[in-house]
SEPA-441278 format. One record per atom (N, C-alpha, C): residue in one letter; atom name; x, y, z. Coordinates in nm, 2 decimals, padded with zeros to 4 digits, always signed. Example, Ala and Ser with C-alpha at 12.3 -4.5 7.8 and 13.67 -1.06 7.14 Angstrom:
2
r residu->A, atome->N, xx->+01.32, yy->-00.57, zz->+00.78
r residu->A, atome->CA, xx->+01.23, yy->-00.45, zz->+00.78
r residu->A, atome->C, xx->+01.32, yy->-00.33, zz->+00.78
r residu->S, atome->N, xx->+01.28, yy->-00.22, zz->+00.71
r residu->S, atome->CA, xx->+01.37, yy->-00.11, zz->+00.71
r residu->S, atome->C, xx->+01.29, yy->+00.00, zz->+00.79
This chain:
128
r residu->M, atome->N, xx->+11.63, yy->+09.79, zz->+11.43
r residu->M, atome->CA, xx->+11.50, yy->+09.85, zz->+11.47
r residu->M, atome->C, xx->+11.39, yy->+09.77, zz->+11.41
r residu->S, atome->N, xx->+11.30, yy->+09.73, zz->+11.50
r residu->S, atome->CA, xx->+11.17, yy->+09.66, zz->+11.46
r residu->S, atome->C, xx->+11.07, yy->+09.75, zz->+11.42
r residu->N, atome->N, xx->+11.00, yy->+09.71, zz->+11.31
r residu->N, atome->CA, xx->+10.89, yy->+09.78, zz->+11.23
r residu->N, atome->C, xx->+10.79, yy->+09.68, zz->+11.25
r residu->T, atome->N, xx->+10.64, yy->+09.74, zz->+11.25
r residu->T, atome->CA, xx->+10.52, yy->+09.66, zz->+11.20
r residu->T, atome->C, xx->+10.46, yy->+09.70, zz->+11.11
r residu->S, atome->N, xx->+10.39, yy->+09.61, zz->+11.03
r residu->S, atome->CA, xx->+10.31, yy->+09.68, zz->+10.90
r residu->S, atome->C, xx->+10.21, yy->+09.57, zz->+10.89
r residu->V, atome->N, xx->+10.12, yy->+09.62, zz->+10.81
r residu->V, atome->CA, xx->+09.99, yy->+09.54, zz->+10.75
r residu->V, atome->C, xx->+10.01, yy->+09.55, zz->+10.62
r residu->I, atome->N, xx->+10.00, yy->+09.42, zz->+10.56
r residu->I, atome->CA, xx->+10.03, yy->+09.39, zz->+10.41
r residu->I, atome->C, xx->+09.87, yy->+09.35, zz->+10.36
r residu->G, atome->N, xx->+09.83, yy->+09.42, zz->+10.26
r residu->G, atome->CA, xx->+09.73, yy->+09.37, zz->+10.19
r residu->G, atome->C, xx->+09.74, yy->+09.28, zz->+10.09
r residu->L, atome->N, xx->+09.68, yy->+09.18, zz->+10.08
r residu->L, atome->CA, xx->+09.69, yy->+09.05, zz->+10.01
r residu->L, atome->C, xx->+09.57, yy->+09.06, zz->+09.91
r residu->G, atome->N, xx->+09.60, yy->+09.01, zz->+09.78
r residu->G, atome->CA, xx->+09.45, yy->+09.01, zz->+09.69
r residu->G, atome->C, xx->+09.52, yy->+08.92, zz->+09.57
r residu->S, atome->N, xx->+09.40, yy->+08.84, zz->+09.51
r residu->S, atome->CA, xx->+09.43, yy->+08.76, zz->+09.40
r residu->S, atome->C, xx->+09.30, yy->+08.71, zz->+09.32
r residu->N, atome->N, xx->+09.29, yy->+08.71, zz->+09.22
r residu->N, atome->CA, xx->+09.18, yy->+08.65, zz->+09.13
r residu->N, atome->C, xx->+09.21, yy->+08.55, zz->+09.03
r residu->I, atome->N, xx->+09.34, yy->+08.53, zz->+09.04
r residu->I, atome->CA, xx->+09.40, yy->+08.41, zz->+08.91
r residu->I, atome->C, xx->+09.42, yy->+08.30, zz->+09.03
r residu->D, atome->N, xx->+09.35, yy->+08.20, zz->+09.01
r residu->D, atome->CA, xx->+09.37, yy->+08.08, zz->+09.12
r residu->D, atome->C, xx->+09.38, yy->+08.15, zz->+09.24
r residu->P, atome->N, xx->+09.28, yy->+08.22, zz->+09.31
r residu->P, atome->CA, xx->+09.30, yy->+08.29, zz->+09.44
r residu->P, atome->C, xx->+09.35, yy->+08.21, zz->+09.54
r residu->E, atome->N, xx->+09.28, yy->+08.09, zz->+09.58
r residu->E, atome->CA, xx->+09.29, yy->+08.01, zz->+09.69
r residu->E, atome->C, xx->+09.45, yy->+07.96, zz->+09.70
r residu->K, atome->N, xx->+09.50, yy->+07.92, zz->+09.59
r residu->K, atome->CA, xx->+09.64, yy->+07.85, zz->+09.56
r residu->K, atome->C, xx->+09.71, yy->+07.98, zz->+09.58
r residu->N, atome->N, xx->+09.70, yy->+08.09, zz->+09.53
r residu->N, atome->CA, xx->+09.79, yy->+08.21, zz->+09.54
r residu->N, atome->C, xx->+09.80, yy->+08.25, zz->+09.67
r residu->I, atome->N, xx->+09.67, yy->+08.29, zz->+09.74
r residu->I, atome->CA, xx->+09.68, yy->+08.36, zz->+09.85
r residu->I, atome->C, xx->+09.74, yy->+08.26, zz->+09.96
r residu->A, atome->N, xx->+09.73, yy->+08.13, zz->+09.95
r residu->A, atome->CA, xx->+09.79, yy->+08.03, zz->+10.04
r residu->A, atome->C, xx->+09.93, yy->+08.04, zz->+10.03
r residu->A, atome->N, xx->+09.98, yy->+08.03, zz->+09.92
r residu->A, atome->CA, xx->+10.14, yy->+08.05, zz->+09.88
r residu->A, atome->C, xx->+10.19, yy->+08.17, zz->+09.94
r residu->A, atome->N, xx->+10.13, yy->+08.29, zz->+09.90
r residu->A, atome->CA, xx->+10.18, yy->+08.44, zz->+09.96
r residu->A, atome->C, xx->+10.18, yy->+08.43, zz->+10.12
r residu->R, atome->N, xx->+10.08, yy->+08.37, zz->+10.18
r residu->R, atome->CA, xx->+10.07, yy->+08.36, zz->+10.33
r residu->R, atome->C, xx->+10.20, yy->+08.28, zz->+10.37
r residu->A, atome->N, xx->+10.20, yy->+08.18, zz->+10.32
r residu->A, atome->CA, xx->+10.34, yy->+08.07, zz->+10.35
r residu->A, atome->C, xx->+10.47, yy->+08.15, zz->+10.33
r residu->L, atome->N, xx->+10.48, yy->+08.25, zz->+10.22
r residu->L, atome->CA, xx->+10.59, yy->+08.31, zz->+10.20
r residu->L, atome->C, xx->+10.63, yy->+08.42, zz->+10.32
r residu->L, atome->N, xx->+10.51, yy->+08.47, zz->+10.34
r residu->L, atome->CA, xx->+10.52, yy->+08.59, zz->+10.43
r residu->L, atome->C, xx->+10.56, yy->+08.54, zz->+10.58
r residu->K, atome->N, xx->+10.52, yy->+08.41, zz->+10.60
r residu->K, atome->CA, xx->+10.55, yy->+08.35, zz->+10.74
r residu->K, atome->C, xx->+10.70, yy->+08.32, zz->+10.73
r residu->Q, atome->N, xx->+10.77, yy->+08.28, zz->+10.63
r residu->Q, atome->CA, xx->+10.90, yy->+08.24, zz->+10.62
r residu->Q, atome->C, xx->+10.99, yy->+08.38, zz->+10.61
r residu->E, atome->N, xx->+10.94, yy->+08.48, zz->+10.54
r residu->E, atome->CA, xx->+11.02, yy->+08.61, zz->+10.54
r residu->E, atome->C, xx->+11.01, yy->+08.67, zz->+10.68
r residu->F, atome->N, xx->+10.89, yy->+08.68, zz->+10.72
r residu->F, atome->CA, xx->+10.86, yy->+08.78, zz->+10.85
r residu->F, atome->C, xx->+10.80, yy->+08.71, zz->+10.98
r residu->Q, atome->N, xx->+10.81, yy->+08.78, zz->+11.10
r residu->Q, atome->CA, xx->+10.72, yy->+08.73, zz->+11.20
r residu->Q, atome->C, xx->+10.58, yy->+08.78, zz->+11.18
r residu->V, atome->N, xx->+10.51, yy->+08.70, zz->+11.18
r residu->V, atome->CA, xx->+10.34, yy->+08.70, zz->+11.14
r residu->V, atome->C, xx->+10.28, yy->+08.72, zz->+11.28
r residu->L, atome->N, xx->+10.21, yy->+08.84, zz->+11.32
r residu->L, atome->CA, xx->+10.17, yy->+08.89, zz->+11.44
r residu->L, atome->C, xx->+10.00, yy->+08.85, zz->+11.42
r residu->G, atome->N, xx->+09.96, yy->+08.85, zz->+11.30
r residu->G, atome->CA, xx->+09.82, yy->+08.80, zz->+11.30
r residu->G, atome->C, xx->+09.76, yy->+08.80, zz->+11.14
r residu->E, atome->N, xx->+09.66, yy->+08.76, zz->+11.11
r residu->E, atome->CA, xx->+09.60, yy->+08.73, zz->+10.97
r residu->E, atome->C, xx->+09.45, yy->+08.78, zz->+10.99
r residu->S, atome->N, xx->+09.40, yy->+08.86, zz->+10.88
r residu->S, atome->CA, xx->+09.25, yy->+08.89, zz->+10.90
r residu->S, atome->C, xx->+09.19, yy->+08.77, zz->+10.83
r residu->R, atome->N, xx->+09.04, yy->+08.78, zz->+10.83
r residu->R, atome->CA, xx->+08.97, yy->+08.68, zz->+10.75
r residu->R, atome->C, xx->+09.01, yy->+08.72, zz->+10.60
r residu->F, atome->N, xx->+09.00, yy->+08.63, zz->+10.51
r residu->F, atome->CA, xx->+08.99, yy->+08.64, zz->+10.37
r residu->F, atome->C, xx->+08.87, yy->+08.64, zz->+10.31
r residu->V, atome->N, xx->+08.82, yy->+08.75, zz->+10.23
r residu->V, atome->CA, xx->+08.69, yy->+08.75, zz->+10.18
r residu->V, atome->C, xx->+08.69, yy->+08.79, zz->+10.03
r residu->Q, atome->N, xx->+08.58, yy->+08.72, zz->+09.98
r residu->Q, atome->CA, xx->+08.57, yy->+08.74, zz->+09.82
r residu->Q, atome->C, xx->+08.51, yy->+08.89, zz->+09.80
r residu->T, atome->N, xx->+08.58, yy->+08.95, zz->+09.70
r residu->T, atome->CA, xx->+08.52, yy->+09.08, zz->+09.67
r residu->T, atome->C, xx->+08.52, yy->+09.09, zz->+09.53
r residu->A, atome->N, xx->+08.43, yy->+09.20, zz->+09.47
r residu->A, atome->CA, xx->+08.40, yy->+09.23, zz->+09.34
r residu->A, atome->C, xx->+08.51, yy->+09.30, zz->+09.28
r residu->P, atome->N, xx->+08.57, yy->+09.30, zz->+09.17
r residu->P, atome->CA, xx->+08.65, yy->+09.37, zz->+09.10
r residu->P, atome->C, xx->+08.65, yy->+09.51, zz->+09.12
r residu->V, atome->N, xx->+08.74, yy->+09.61, zz->+09.15
r residu->V, atome->CA, xx->+08.72, yy->+09.74, zz->+09.12
r residu->V, atome->C, xx->+08.80, yy->+09.81, zz->+09.01
r residu->G, atome->N, xx->+08.74, yy->+09.91, zz->+08.95
r residu->G, atome->CA, xx->+08.78, yy->+09.98, zz->+08.81
r residu->G, atome->C, xx->+08.75, yy->+09.89, zz->+08.71
r residu->Y, atome->N, xx->+08.82, yy->+09.78, zz->+08.69
r residu->Y, atome->CA, xx->+08.81, yy->+09.70, zz->+08.56
r residu->Y, atome->C, xx->+08.71, yy->+09.58, zz->+08.60
r residu->A, atome->N, xx->+08.57, yy->+09.58, zz->+08.55
r residu->A, atome->CA, xx->+08.48, yy->+09.49, zz->+08.60
r residu->A, atome->C, xx->+08.49, yy->+09.35, zz->+08.54
r residu->D, atome->N, xx->+08.52, yy->+09.33, zz->+08.41
r residu->D, atome->CA, xx->+08.52, yy->+09.24, zz->+08.33
r residu->D, atome->C, xx->+08.64, yy->+09.13, zz->+08.36
r residu->Q, atome->N, xx->+08.62, yy->+09.09, zz->+08.49
r residu->Q, atome->CA, xx->+08.72, yy->+08.99, zz->+08.54
r residu->Q, atome->C, xx->+08.66, yy->+08.91, zz->+08.67
r residu->D, atome->N, xx->+08.73, yy->+08.79, zz->+08.73
r residu->D, atome->CA, xx->+08.67, yy->+08.73, zz->+08.83
r residu->D, atome->C, xx->+08.68, yy->+08.81, zz->+08.97
r residu->D, atome->N, xx->+08.60, yy->+08.76, zz->+09.04
r residu->D, atome->CA, xx->+08.61, yy->+08.82, zz->+09.19
r residu->D, atome->C, xx->+08.77, yy->+08.79, zz->+09.23
r residu->F, atome->N, xx->+08.77, yy->+08.87, zz->+09.33
r residu->F, atome->CA, xx->+08.91, yy->+08.86, zz->+09.41
r residu->F, atome->C, xx->+08.89, yy->+08.80, zz->+09.53
r residu->I, atome->N, xx->+09.01, yy->+08.76, zz->+09.60
r residu->I, atome->CA, xx->+09.01, yy->+08.71, zz->+09.74
r residu->I, atome->C, xx->+09.10, yy->+08.80, zz->+09.80
r residu->N, atome->N, xx->+09.05, yy->+08.87, zz->+09.91
r residu->N, atome->CA, xx->+09.13, yy->+08.99, zz->+09.98
r residu->N, atome->C, xx->+09.14, yy->+08.95, zz->+10.12
r residu->G, atome->N, xx->+09.25, yy->+09.01, zz->+10.19
r residu->G, atome->CA, xx->+09.28, yy->+09.00, zz->+10.32
r residu->G, atome->C, xx->+09.39, yy->+09.08, zz->+10.36
r residu->A, atome->N, xx->+09.45, yy->+09.05, zz->+10.49
r residu->A, atome->CA, xx->+09.56, yy->+09.11, zz->+10.51
r residu->A, atome->C, xx->+09.65, yy->+09.06, zz->+10.62
r residu->V, atome->N, xx->+09.76, yy->+09.06, zz->+10.64
r residu->V, atome->CA, xx->+09.85, yy->+09.00, zz->+10.72
r residu->V, atome->C, xx->+09.94, yy->+09.11, zz->+10.81
r residu->H, atome->N, xx->+09.93, yy->+09.09, zz->+10.94
r residu->H, atome->CA, xx->+10.02, yy->+09.19, zz->+11.02
r residu->H, atome->C, xx->+10.15, yy->+09.13, zz->+11.05
r residu->I, atome->N, xx->+10.28, yy->+09.20, zz->+11.02
r residu->I, atome->CA, xx->+10.41, yy->+09.15, zz->+11.03
r residu->I, atome->C, xx->+10.49, yy->+09.24, zz->+11.12
r residu->E, atome->N, xx->+10.60, yy->+09.18, zz->+11.17
r residu->E, atome->CA, xx->+10.70, yy->+09.26, zz->+11.21
r residu->E, atome->C, xx->+10.84, yy->+09.23, zz->+11.13
r residu->T, atome->N, xx->+10.90, yy->+09.33, zz->+11.11
r residu->T, atome->CA, xx->+11.02, yy->+09.33, zz->+11.02
r residu->T, atome->C, xx->+11.14, yy->+09.41, zz->+11.07
r residu->D, atome->N, xx->+11.25, yy->+09.39, zz->+11.05
r residu->D, atome->CA, xx->+11.36, yy->+09.47, zz->+11.05
r residu->D, atome->C, xx->+11.38, yy->+09.59, zz->+10.93
r residu->L, atome->N, xx->+11.31, yy->+09.55, zz->+10.82
r residu->L, atome->CA, xx->+11.34, yy->+09.63, zz->+10.68
r residu->L, atome->C, xx->+11.25, yy->+09.76, zz->+10.70
r residu->A, atome->N, xx->+11.32, yy->+09.87, zz->+10.66
r residu->A, atome->CA, xx->+11.25, yy->+09.98, zz->+10.64
r residu->A, atome->C, xx->+11.14, yy->+09.99, zz->+10.53
r residu->L, atome->N, xx->+11.06, yy->+10.10, zz->+10.51
r residu->L, atome->CA, xx->+10.94, yy->+10.09, zz->+10.44
r residu->L, atome->C, xx->+10.99, yy->+10.07, zz->+10.29
r residu->A, atome->N, xx->+11.10, yy->+10.13, zz->+10.24
r residu->A, atome->CA, xx->+11.13, yy->+10.12, zz->+10.10
r residu->A, atome->C, xx->+11.19, yy->+09.99, zz->+10.07
r residu->E, atome->N, xx->+11.24, yy->+09.92, zz->+10.17
r residu->E, atome->CA, xx->+11.31, yy->+09.79, zz->+10.16
r residu->E, atome->C, xx->+11.21, yy->+09.68, zz->+10.17
r residu->L, atome->N, xx->+11.10, yy->+09.71, zz->+10.24
r residu->L, atome->CA, xx->+10.99, yy->+09.63, zz->+10.25
r residu->L, atome->C, xx->+10.90, yy->+09.62, zz->+10.14
r residu->S, atome->N, xx->+10.88, yy->+09.74, zz->+10.07
r residu->S, atome->CA, xx->+10.80, yy->+09.74, zz->+09.94
r residu->S, atome->C, xx->+10.88, yy->+09.67, zz->+09.84
r residu->S, atome->N, xx->+11.00, yy->+09.69, zz->+09.83
r residu->S, atome->CA, xx->+11.08, yy->+09.60, zz->+09.74
r residu->S, atome->C, xx->+11.10, yy->+09.47, zz->+09.75
r residu->R, atome->N, xx->+11.09, yy->+09.41, zz->+09.88
r residu->R, atome->CA, xx->+11.09, yy->+09.28, zz->+09.91
r residu->R, atome->C, xx->+10.95, yy->+09.22, zz->+09.86
r residu->L, atome->N, xx->+10.85, yy->+09.30, zz->+09.88
r residu->L, atome->CA, xx->+10.71, yy->+09.25, zz->+09.86
r residu->L, atome->C, xx->+10.69, yy->+09.22, zz->+09.70
r residu->K, atome->N, xx->+10.77, yy->+09.32, zz->+09.63
r residu->K, atome->CA, xx->+10.75, yy->+09.30, zz->+09.49
r residu->K, atome->C, xx->+10.82, yy->+09.19, zz->+09.45
r residu->Q, atome->N, xx->+10.94, yy->+09.15, zz->+09.49
r residu->Q, atome->CA, xx->+11.01, yy->+09.04, zz->+09.47
r residu->Q, atome->C, xx->+10.93, yy->+08.91, zz->+09.50
r residu->L, atome->N, xx->+10.85, yy->+08.90, zz->+09.61
r residu->L, atome->CA, xx->+10.78, yy->+08.79, zz->+09.64
r residu->L, atome->C, xx->+10.66, yy->+08.78, zz->+09.55
r residu->E, atome->N, xx->+10.61, yy->+08.89, zz->+09.49
r residu->E, atome->CA, xx->+10.51, yy->+08.89, zz->+09.40
r residu->E, atome->C, xx->+10.55, yy->+08.81, zz->+09.27
r residu->E, atome->N, xx->+10.66, yy->+08.88, zz->+09.22
r residu->E, atome->CA, xx->+10.72, yy->+08.80, zz->+09.10
r residu->E, atome->C, xx->+10.76, yy->+08.66, zz->+09.14
r residu->R, atome->N, xx->+10.81, yy->+08.64, zz->+09.22
r residu->R, atome->CA, xx->+10.82, yy->+08.47, zz->+09.26
r residu->R, atome->C, xx->+10.71, yy->+08.39, zz->+09.27
r residu->L, atome->N, xx->+10.60, yy->+08.46, zz->+09.30
r residu->L, atome->CA, xx->+10.45, yy->+08.39, zz->+09.28
r residu->L, atome->C, xx->+10.39, yy->+08.39, zz->+09.15
r residu->G, atome->N, xx->+10.48, yy->+08.47, zz->+09.05
r residu->G, atome->CA, xx->+10.43, yy->+08.47, zz->+08.92
r residu->G, atome->C, xx->+10.35, yy->+08.60, zz->+08.88
r residu->H, atome->N, xx->+10.34, yy->+08.69, zz->+08.97
r residu->H, atome->CA, xx->+10.29, yy->+08.83, zz->+08.93
r residu->H, atome->C, xx->+10.34, yy->+08.89, zz->+08.81
r residu->Q, atome->N, xx->+10.25, yy->+08.95, zz->+08.72
r residu->Q, atome->CA, xx->+10.33, yy->+08.99, zz->+08.59
r residu->Q, atome->C, xx->+10.25, yy->+09.13, zz->+08.59
r residu->R, atome->N, xx->+10.32, yy->+09.25, zz->+08.56
r residu->R, atome->CA, xx->+10.25, yy->+09.38, zz->+08.55
r residu->R, atome->C, xx->+10.15, yy->+09.38, zz->+08.42
r residu->S, atome->N, xx->+10.04, yy->+09.44, zz->+08.44
r residu->S, atome->CA, xx->+09.95, yy->+09.43, zz->+08.33
r residu->S, atome->C, xx->+09.93, yy->+09.56, zz->+08.27
r residu->A, atome->N, xx->+09.90, yy->+09.56, zz->+08.13
r residu->A, atome->CA, xx->+09.85, yy->+09.71, zz->+08.09
r residu->A, atome->C, xx->+09.72, yy->+09.75, zz->+08.12
r residu->I, atome->N, xx->+09.63, yy->+09.66, zz->+08.19
r residu->I, atome->CA, xx->+09.53, yy->+09.71, zz->+08.25
r residu->I, atome->C, xx->+09.53, yy->+09.72, zz->+08.38
r residu->K, atome->N, xx->+09.50, yy->+09.85, zz->+08.41
r residu->K, atome->CA, xx->+09.51, yy->+09.89, zz->+08.56
r residu->K, atome->C, xx->+09.39, yy->+09.83, zz->+08.64
r residu->H, atome->N, xx->+09.42, yy->+09.79, zz->+08.73
r residu->H, atome->CA, xx->+09.31, yy->+09.70, zz->+08.83
r residu->H, atome->C, xx->+09.27, yy->+09.58, zz->+08.75
r residu->G, atome->N, xx->+09.35, yy->+09.51, zz->+08.67
r residu->G, atome->CA, xx->+09.31, yy->+09.40, zz->+08.59
r residu->G, atome->C, xx->+09.36, yy->+09.27, zz->+08.69
r residu->P, atome->N, xx->+09.33, yy->+09.14, zz->+08.61
r residu->P, atome->CA, xx->+09.34, yy->+09.03, zz->+08.68
r residu->P, atome->C, xx->+09.51, yy->+09.02, zz->+08.76
r residu->R, atome->N, xx->+09.50, yy->+08.96, zz->+08.86
r residu->R, atome->CA, xx->+09.65, yy->+08.94, zz->+08.92
r residu->R, atome->C, xx->+09.65, yy->+08.80, zz->+08.99
r residu->T, atome->N, xx->+09.77, yy->+08.74, zz->+08.98
r residu->T, atome->CA, xx->+09.82, yy->+08.62, zz->+09.04
r residu->T, atome->C, xx->+09.81, yy->+08.65, zz->+09.18
r residu->I, atome->N, xx->+09.89, yy->+08.78, zz->+09.22
r residu->I, atome->CA, xx->+09.88, yy->+08.79, zz->+09.36
r residu->I, atome->C, xx->+09.94, yy->+08.95, zz->+09.38
r residu->D, atome->N, xx->+09.87, yy->+09.01, zz->+09.46
r residu->D, atome->CA, xx->+09.91, yy->+09.15, zz->+09.50
r residu->D, atome->C, xx->+09.97, yy->+09.16, zz->+09.65
r residu->L, atome->N, xx->+10.06, yy->+09.22, zz->+09.69
r residu->L, atome->CA, xx->+10.11, yy->+09.24, zz->+09.80
r residu->L, atome->C, xx->+10.16, yy->+09.36, zz->+09.82
r residu->D, atome->N, xx->+10.07, yy->+09.45, zz->+09.90
r residu->D, atome->CA, xx->+10.10, yy->+09.60, zz->+09.93
r residu->D, atome->C, xx->+10.08, yy->+09.64, zz->+10.07
r residu->V, atome->N, xx->+10.20, yy->+09.72, zz->+10.11
r residu->V, atome->CA, xx->+10.21, yy->+09.77, zz->+10.25
r residu->V, atome->C, xx->+10.09, yy->+09.87, zz->+10.28
r residu->V, atome->N, xx->+10.01, yy->+09.84, zz->+10.36
r residu->V, atome->CA, xx->+09.88, yy->+09.94, zz->+10.36
r residu->V, atome->C, xx->+09.92, yy->+10.02, zz->+10.50
r residu->V, atome->N, xx->+09.98, yy->+09.98, zz->+10.61
r residu->V, atome->CA, xx->+10.01, yy->+10.05, zz->+10.72
r residu->V, atome->C, xx->+10.15, yy->+10.01, zz->+10.75
r residu->F, atome->N, xx->+10.23, yy->+10.12, zz->+10.80
r residu->F, atome->CA, xx->+10.37, yy->+10.10, zz->+10.84
r residu->F, atome->C, xx->+10.38, yy->+10.16, zz->+10.98
r residu->N, atome->N, xx->+10.42, yy->+10.10, zz->+11.09
r residu->N, atome->CA, xx->+10.44, yy->+10.17, zz->+11.21
r residu->N, atome->C, xx->+10.33, yy->+10.25, zz->+11.26
r residu->G, atome->N, xx->+10.20, yy->+10.21, zz->+11.23
r residu->G, atome->CA, xx->+10.09, yy->+10.28, zz->+11.27
r residu->G, atome->C, xx->+10.03, yy->+10.39, zz->+11.18
r residu->Q, atome->N, xx->+10.12, yy->+10.41, zz->+11.05
r residu->Q, atome->CA, xx->+10.07, yy->+10.51, zz->+10.97
r residu->Q, atome->C, xx->+10.01, yy->+10.45, zz->+10.85
r residu->I, atome->N, xx->+09.89, yy->+10.51, zz->+10.81
r residu->I, atome->CA, xx->+09.84, yy->+10.44, zz->+10.69
r residu->I, atome->C, xx->+09.91, yy->+10.51, zz->+10.56
r residu->I, atome->N, xx->+09.95, yy->+10.40, zz->+10.47
r residu->I, atome->CA, xx->+10.03, yy->+10.48, zz->+10.38
r residu->I, atome->C, xx->+09.98, yy->+10.44, zz->+10.22
r residu->D, atome->N, xx->+09.88, yy->+10.37, zz->+10.23
r residu->D, atome->CA, xx->+09.81, yy->+10.35, zz->+10.11
r residu->D, atome->C, xx->+09.65, yy->+10.39, zz->+10.12
r residu->N, atome->N, xx->+09.64, yy->+10.48, zz->+10.02
r residu->N, atome->CA, xx->+09.49, yy->+10.54, zz->+10.02
r residu->N, atome->C, xx->+09.39, yy->+10.45, zz->+09.99
r residu->D, atome->N, xx->+09.42, yy->+10.33, zz->+09.92
r residu->D, atome->CA, xx->+09.32, yy->+10.23, zz->+09.93
r residu->D, atome->C, xx->+09.25, yy->+10.20, zz->+10.07
r residu->F, atome->N, xx->+09.31, yy->+10.23, zz->+10.17
r residu->F, atome->CA, xx->+09.25, yy->+10.20, zz->+10.28
r residu->F, atome->C, xx->+09.13, yy->+10.28, zz->+10.30
r residu->Y, atome->N, xx->+09.13, yy->+10.39, zz->+10.25
r residu->Y, atome->CA, xx->+09.01, yy->+10.49, zz->+10.27
r residu->Y, atome->C, xx->+08.91, yy->+10.47, zz->+10.15
r residu->E, atome->N, xx->+08.95, yy->+10.40, zz->+10.05
r residu->E, atome->CA, xx->+08.83, yy->+10.38, zz->+09.95
r residu->E, atome->C, xx->+08.79, yy->+10.25, zz->+09.92
r residu->R, atome->N, xx->+08.85, yy->+10.15, zz->+09.99
r residu->R, atome->CA, xx->+08.79, yy->+10.03, zz->+09.96
r residu->R, atome->C, xx->+08.76, yy->+09.96, zz->+10.14
r residu->D, atome->N, xx->+08.63, yy->+09.94, zz->+10.14
r residu->D, atome->CA, xx->+08.59, yy->+09.90, zz->+10.27
r residu->D, atome->C, xx->+08.66, yy->+09.74, zz->+10.31
r residu->F, atome->N, xx->+08.67, yy->+09.68, zz->+10.22
r residu->F, atome->CA, xx->+08.72, yy->+09.55, zz->+10.26
r residu->F, atome->C, xx->+08.86, yy->+09.55, zz->+10.31
r residu->L, atome->N, xx->+08.94, yy->+09.65, zz->+10.26
r residu->L, atome->CA, xx->+09.08, yy->+09.66, zz->+10.29
r residu->L, atome->C, xx->+09.08, yy->+09.73, zz->+10.43
r residu->R, atome->N, xx->+08.98, yy->+09.81, zz->+10.46
r residu->R, atome->CA, xx->+08.99, yy->+09.88, zz->+10.58
r residu->R, atome->C, xx->+08.94, yy->+09.79, zz->+10.69
r residu->D, atome->N, xx->+08.83, yy->+09.71, zz->+10.65
r residu->D, atome->CA, xx->+08.77, yy->+09.59, zz->+10.76
r residu->D, atome->C, xx->+08.90, yy->+09.52, zz->+10.80
r residu->S, atome->N, xx->+08.97, yy->+09.47, zz->+10.69
r residu->S, atome->CA, xx->+09.08, yy->+09.37, zz->+10.72
r residu->S, atome->C, xx->+09.21, yy->+09.43, zz->+10.81
r residu->V, atome->N, xx->+09.22, yy->+09.57, zz->+10.79
r residu->V, atome->CA, xx->+09.32, yy->+09.62, zz->+10.88
r residu->V, atome->C, xx->+09.29, yy->+09.66, zz->+11.01
r residu->L, atome->N, xx->+09.14, yy->+09.70, zz->+11.02
r residu->L, atome->CA, xx->+09.09, yy->+09.74, zz->+11.15
r residu->L, atome->C, xx->+09.06, yy->+09.58, zz->+11.24
r residu->E, atome->N, xx->+09.06, yy->+09.49, zz->+11.16
r residu->E, atome->CA, xx->+09.07, yy->+09.35, zz->+11.23
r residu->E, atome->C, xx->+09.19, yy->+09.31, zz->+11.28
r residu->L, atome->N, xx->+09.28, yy->+09.35, zz->+11.24
r residu->L, atome->CA, xx->+09.41, yy->+09.35, zz->+11.28
r residu->L, atome->C, xx->+09.46, yy->+09.45, zz->+11.39
r residu->I, atome->N, xx->+09.42, yy->+09.56, zz->+11.37
r residu->I, atome->CA, xx->+09.47, yy->+09.70, zz->+11.44
r residu->I, atome->C, xx->+09.34, yy->+09.77, zz->+11.48
r residu->P, atome->N, xx->+09.25, yy->+09.70, zz->+11.57
r residu->P, atome->CA, xx->+09.14, yy->+09.76, zz->+11.61
r residu->P, atome->C, xx->+09.14, yy->+09.93, zz->+11.65
r residu->K, atome->N, xx->+09.26, yy->+09.95, zz->+11.69
r residu->K, atome->CA, xx->+09.26, yy->+10.11, zz->+11.78
r residu->K, atome->C, xx->+09.34, yy->+10.18, zz->+11.66
r residu->L, atome->N, xx->+09.37, yy->+10.15, zz->+11.55
r residu->L, atome->CA, xx->+09.43, yy->+10.22, zz->+11.44
r residu->L, atome->C, xx->+09.36, yy->+10.36, zz->+11.43
r residu->V, atome->N, xx->+09.42, yy->+10.47, zz->+11.44
r residu->V, atome->CA, xx->+09.36, yy->+10.59, zz->+11.42
r residu->V, atome->C, xx->+09.36, yy->+10.64, zz->+11.29
r residu->Y, atome->N, xx->+09.25, yy->+10.69, zz->+11.22
r residu->Y, atome->CA, xx->+09.26, yy->+10.72, zz->+11.09
r residu->Y, atome->C, xx->+09.16, yy->+10.84, zz->+11.06
């Protein structure tokens, strides 16, 4: 069964390099249906850090939601992401499932304009 998903990407540690590497890995792992613009954003929550680069990628996959989330965590680790004690702290790369088969599953969609804008750029008719 084929599923579609929008993956949110973010980085503020060497973001140009890490976003490019993440996009390349996503293209290797999944069928990419589209990519949003990537924008510079101020940090949320923990302000004493560099700005982020954020955007989203629309993919098609045979993986179920839990499997997709697990696979994205593996890709994050491959790109050097390490869990920090600082919530919302600096990140090498962050890959999150935001929409799965037309359902918003990440509440950050509602709280972060840049994420909502990226998703709606990819799925303009998404009902939310």
